[in-house]
Each structure stands twice: as structure tokens, then as C-alpha cells.
C-alpha positions as CSV (number, residue, x, y, z in Angstrom):
1,X,0.0,0.0,0.0
2,X,1.4,3.4,-0.9
3,X,1.8,6.1,1.7
4,X,-0.8,8.2,-0.1
5,X,-3.3,5.4,0.2
6,X,-2.5,4.9,3.8
7,X,-3.1,8.6,4.6
8,X,-6.4,8.5,2.8
9,X,-7.4,5.3,4.5
10,X,-6.6,6.9,7.9
11,X,-8.8,10.0,7.3
12,X,-11.6,7.7,6.1
13,X,-11.6,6.0,9.5
14,X,-13.4,9.2,10.6
15,X,-16.3,7.8,8.4
16,X,-16.0,4.1,9.1
17,X,-15.1,4.2,12.8
18,X,-12.6,1.5,12.1
19,X,-10.4,1.7,15.2
20,X,-8.4,-1.4,14.3
21,X,-7.4,0.0,10.9
22,X,-6.4,3.3,12.4
23,X,-4.4,1.6,15.0
24,X,-2.5,-0.5,12.4
25,X,-1.8,2.7,10.4
26,X,-0.5,4.8,13.3
27,X,2.9,4.6,15.0
28,X,2.9,3.9,18.8
29,X,4.5,7.3,19.4
30,X,2.3,9.3,17.0
31,X,2.9,13.1,17.3
32,X,-0.1,15.4,16.9
33,X,0.3,19.1,15.9
34,X,-3.5,19.9,15.7
35,X,-3.7,21.8,19.0
36,X,-7.3,20.9,19.6
37,X,-6.4,17.2,20.2
38,X,-4.1,15.3,22.5
39,X,-1.0,13.7,21.1
40,X,-0.4,9.9,20.8
41,X,-2.2,7.1,19.0
42,X,-4.7,6.6,21.8
43,X,-5.9,10.2,21.4
44,X,-6.5,9.7,17.7
45,X,-8.4,6.5,18.4
46,X,-10.5,8.2,20.9
47,X,-11.4,10.9,18.3
48,X,-12.6,8.2,15.9
49,X,-14.7,6.6,18.7
50,X,-16.3,9.9,19.5
51,X,-17.2,10.7,15.9
52,X,-18.6,7.1,15.4
53,X,-20.9,7.6,18.4
54,X,-22.5,10.7,16.9
55,X,-26.0,10.4,15.3
56,X,-24.8,12.6,12.5
57,X,-22.1,10.9,10.4
58,X,-18.9,12.5,9.5
59,X,-18.1,13.0,5.8
60,X,-14.6,13.1,4.2
61,X,-13.9,14.1,0.6
62,X,-10.3,14.1,-0.5
63,X,-9.6,16.4,-3.5
64,X,-5.8,16.3,-4.0
65,X,-3.1,14.0,-2.7
66,X,0.7,14.3,-3.1
67,X,3.8,12.7,-1.8
68,X,7.2,14.2,-0.9
69,X,9.8,11.9,0.6
70,X,8.5,10.6,3.9
71,X,5.5,13.0,3.9
72,X,2.1,13.0,2.2
73,X,0.0,16.1,1.9
74,X,-3.7,16.1,1.3
75,X,-6.3,18.7,0.3
76,X,-9.7,17.6,1.8
77,X,-13.2,18.7,2.8
78,X,-14.4,17.5,6.2
79,X,-17.7,17.7,8.0
80,X,-17.1,16.3,11.5
81,X,-20.4,15.0,12.9
82,X,-22.5,17.7,11.2
83,X,-20.5,20.7,12.6
84,X,-20.2,22.2,9.1
85,X,-17.9,21.7,6.1
86,X,-14.3,22.6,6.5
87,X,-11.5,22.8,4.0
88,X,-8.2,21.3,5.2
89,X,-4.6,20.7,4.3
90,X,-3.2,17.7,6.2
91,X,0.5,16.6,6.3
92,X,1.4,13.1,7.5
93,X,5.0,12.0,8.1
94,X,5.8,8.3,7.8
95,X,8.5,6.5,9.8
96,X,10.9,3.8,8.5
97,X,8.3,1.1,9.3
98,X,5.7,2.7,7.0
99,X,3.6,3.9,10.0
100,X,2.1,7.4,10.2
101,X,4.3,9.0,12.9
102,X,3.4,12.7,12.8
103,X,0.6,15.0,11.6
104,X,0.2,18.8,10.9
105,X,-2.9,20.5,9.5
106,X,-4.8,23.8,8.8
107,X,-8.6,24.0,8.6
108,X,-11.0,26.7,7.7
109,X,-14.7,27.0,7.1
110,X,-15.9,26.2,3.6
111,X,-17.3,29.4,2.0
112,X,-19.2,30.5,-1.0
113,X,-17.3,31.0,-4.3
114,X,-14.9,34.0,-4.6
115,X,-15.5,37.0,-6.8
116,X,-14.3,35.0,-9.8
117,X,-16.7,32.1,-9.0
118,X,-14.0,29.8,-7.9
119,X,-14.2,27.7,-4.8
120,X,-11.5,26.8,-2.2
121,X,-11.1,23.3,-3.7
122,X,-12.0,23.3,-7.4
123,X,-9.4,23.7,-10.2
124,X,-6.7,21.6,-11.7
125,X,-5.8,18.3,-10.1
126,X,-3.5,16.9,-12.7
127,X,-0.1,16.1,-11.4
128,X,2.8,16.4,-13.9
129,X,6.4,17.6,-14.4
130,X,7.7,15.2,-11.8
131,X,11.2,15.9,-13.1
132,X,10.8,19.6,-12.1
133,X,9.9,18.9,-8.5
134,X,13.1,20.3,-7.0
135,X,13.2,23.3,-9.4
136,X,9.6,24.2,-8.4
137,X,10.4,23.8,-4.7
138,X,13.3,26.2,-5.0
139,X,11.2,28.6,-7.1
140,X,8.6,28.8,-4.4
141,X,11.2,29.2,-1.6
142,X,12.6,32.2,-3.5
143,X,9.0,33.5,-4.0
144,X,8.3,33.3,-0.3
145,X,11.5,35.1,0.5
146,X,11.2,37.8,-2.1
147,X,7.5,38.4,-2.1
148,X,5.6,36.9,0.9
149,X,8.3,37.9,3.3
150,X,8.8,41.3,1.6
151,X,12.5,41.1,1.0
152,X,12.4,42.0,-2.7
153,X,8.8,42.9,-3.6
154,X,9.9,44.5,-6.9
155,X,10.5,40.9,-8.1
156,X,6.8,40.0,-7.8
157,X,6.1,40.1,-11.6
158,X,9.0,37.7,-12.2
159,X,7.1,34.9,-10.6
160,X,3.9,35.3,-12.7
161,X,2.8,35.1,-16.3
162,X,1.5,38.6,-16.6
163,X,-2.0,38.8,-15.1
164,X,-2.8,35.1,-15.7
165,X,-3.3,33.8,-12.2
166,X,-6.1,31.5,-11.0
167,X,-7.1,32.4,-7.4
168,X,-9.0,30.1,-5.0
169,X,-8.8,32.4,-1.9
170,X,-12.3,32.9,-0.8
171,X,-12.0,36.8,-0.9
172,X,-9.8,37.5,-3.9
173,X,-10.5,37.4,-7.6
174,X,-8.3,36.0,-10.4
175,X,-5.3,37.9,-11.6
176,X,-2.2,39.3,-10.1
177,X,-3.7,42.7,-10.3
178,X,-6.6,41.6,-8.1
179,X,-4.2,40.2,-5.5
180,X,-2.4,43.6,-5.5
181,X,-5.7,45.4,-5.0
182,X,-6.7,43.1,-2.1
183,X,-3.4,43.7,-0.4
184,X,-3.7,47.4,-0.9
185,X,-7.2,47.4,0.6
186,X,-5.8,45.5,3.6
187,X,-3.1,48.1,4.0
188,X,-5.6,50.9,3.9
189,X,-7.4,49.2,6.8
190,X,-4.2,48.8,8.7
191,X,-4.3,45.1,8.2
192,X,-0.9,43.4,7.6
193,X,-0.4,39.9,6.4
194,X,3.1,38.9,7.7
195,X,5.0,35.7,7.0
196,X,7.7,35.4,9.6
197,X,8.9,31.8,9.3
198,X,8.6,29.3,6.5
199,X,8.4,25.9,8.3
200,X,7.9,23.4,5.5
201,X,8.0,23.5,1.7
202,X,6.7,20.3,0.2
203,X,6.6,19.5,-3.5
204,X,5.6,17.0,-6.1
205,X,5.8,17.9,-9.7
206,X,3.9,21.0,-10.5
207,X,2.4,21.4,-7.0
208,X,4.1,23.0,-4.0
209,X,2.7,23.4,-0.5
210,X,4.3,25.9,1.9
211,X,3.6,26.0,5.6
212,X,4.3,29.4,7.1
213,X,4.0,31.1,10.5
214,X,3.2,34.8,10.9
215,X,0.4,37.2,11.8
216,X,-2.7,38.5,10.2
217,X,-3.9,41.9,11.6
218,X,-1.5,41.3,14.4
219,X,-3.0,37.9,15.3
220,X,-0.7,34.8,15.3
221,X,-1.6,32.9,12.1
222,X,-0.7,29.7,10.3
223,X,-0.6,29.9,6.5
224,X,-0.9,26.9,4.3
225,X,-0.5,27.9,0.6
226,X,-0.6,25.5,-2.4
227,X,0.7,26.8,-5.7
228,X,0.6,25.2,-9.1
229,X,3.6,26.0,-11.4
230,X,3.4,25.9,-15.2
231,X,6.2,26.8,-17.5
232,X,8.3,28.3,-14.6
233,X,5.5,30.6,-13.4
234,X,2.9,30.5,-10.6
235,X,-0.4,29.9,-12.4
236,X,-2.8,28.8,-9.6
237,X,-3.2,29.2,-5.8
238,X,-5.2,27.6,-3.0
239,X,-4.9,28.4,0.7
240,X,-6.1,27.7,4.2
241,X,-5.4,30.4,6.8
242,X,-6.0,29.5,10.4
243,X,-5.6,31.6,13.6
244,X,-3.3,29.9,16.0
245,X,-5.1,29.1,19.2
246,X,-4.0,30.7,22.5
247,X,-1.5,28.4,24.3
248,X,-3.8,28.1,27.3
249,X,-6.2,26.1,25.2
250,X,-3.8,23.6,23.6
251,X,-4.5,19.9,24.1
252,X,-0.9,19.0,23.3
253,X,2.4,20.8,23.7
254,X,3.9,19.8,20.4
255,X,3.2,23.3,18.8
256,X,1.4,24.1,15.6
257,X,4.5,23.6,13.5
């Protein structure tokens, strides 16, 4: 069984309630970075049992799945026991025994289509350009440094094909110009989107996922950005932005990142 299949089977145990399957997939010392849950395999199993006991069944719809070394990253819609649809990015790390040993994620409420009629999960799913994985990873690392971290903002046009830019952020329309307008509007309102640290940059072929830590309007924030690269330019973008919970509420001490 591939690691991608294992990761998808694990999230599907939220539907099936199959504790035995989940236990077989997880490492004994499983590390959890979702701050709303305890760490360890038993805590994950308890979550499955809790969801299975609900009269409203959980739904899981995986949209995209990628693999980078010992990690799998997924783009998925969840509805946990009828609490409402959420869009998520999950990252699973596998140990040398092929068990799922660590997990990170970002979740946000599923919204209506953005001004260009695009949703948070639609768009291209085709994986290609596997021979360009490392080039695309470095490309996005440079983009994060130059543009998202504000070190060389004048280089922004270099990363795009003119105004051809497909945007899945719930509040921003297609086009690099629309992104610029949105950021200018934020600035007028005194809202700053700051990327302080880049914690992970995962890639497979033409897709690159960056996990970043910063602030939004001064509030500690976790940014998960997925970009699609075509002909050496950023052509499409999805994201999940989540406020980092106050430390007093954390159910584990592993940290968000």
C-alpha cells in the first residue's frame, strides 16, 4: 500500500469508525500538531470513537493528494459530525516502518465561491512535471523570501505570467492585479499579512505546498499555501489560513509547526 493510500485510509476512518485499521496505520508514538487534540495514537483512536458515536455521520472528501519523501500532503473537505464543512490541508509523516508518525494541519470554514466564481477546492488536479519537483520547490522558496516575506517585492512580476493567475482564496478574484488590489485594501485598513517563518515547503511535480507562520492583523496565524507551477511561473493558488489558538487552550504541547 502506498503512503498516499495509507493517509487517505486513515482519514476515512473518521467515516467508518474502524479503530483497528487506524491503530494499524499509526505509530505507537504518533505526534499530533493539531492543537485541539491530544498527542499519541490513543488520542486519535478516541477521536474516531467519539465521531462514530454521533448520530450525525462524519463526511470526508479528499480532493488532492501528493507525496514528498516521507511525507504525504492532502487537500480535503471534512464535515465532522455535522459541525459544518471545513477545507483542510493535512500533512502526514511516515516512519521507517511505514507507519504514520506525525501530523500537521490547517482547517477553515468552507465558504461561497470567490469574486471569480472559484471555490476553495476546485481547479486543476492533474499532477505532472515530476522531473521539475526540486526546481519548483526552490522557485517557491525564492518567491516566499522575495514576495511573501517582503525582502524583494519588486521581483513579484517575475514569478507570474502577466495577469494570468487563478485564485481560489475565498475573498480575492483571479489575476495578479486583483491580488495587489486586495493587499492594498488590507493596508488601507491597517491590516498586515506577515509571513515570519517558513516551516515546510513540500513539493511533487507542478504542485508546491508551503507551511508558514506569521500574523494577520496582528493575530498569530498559520498559513498553508498550495501553488501550481506551469512553464516556470505561478499559475494557480489555494490556501487555508488559520488563527493559532491561545496556548492556554492547547490539548498538546507539540506546537502548531
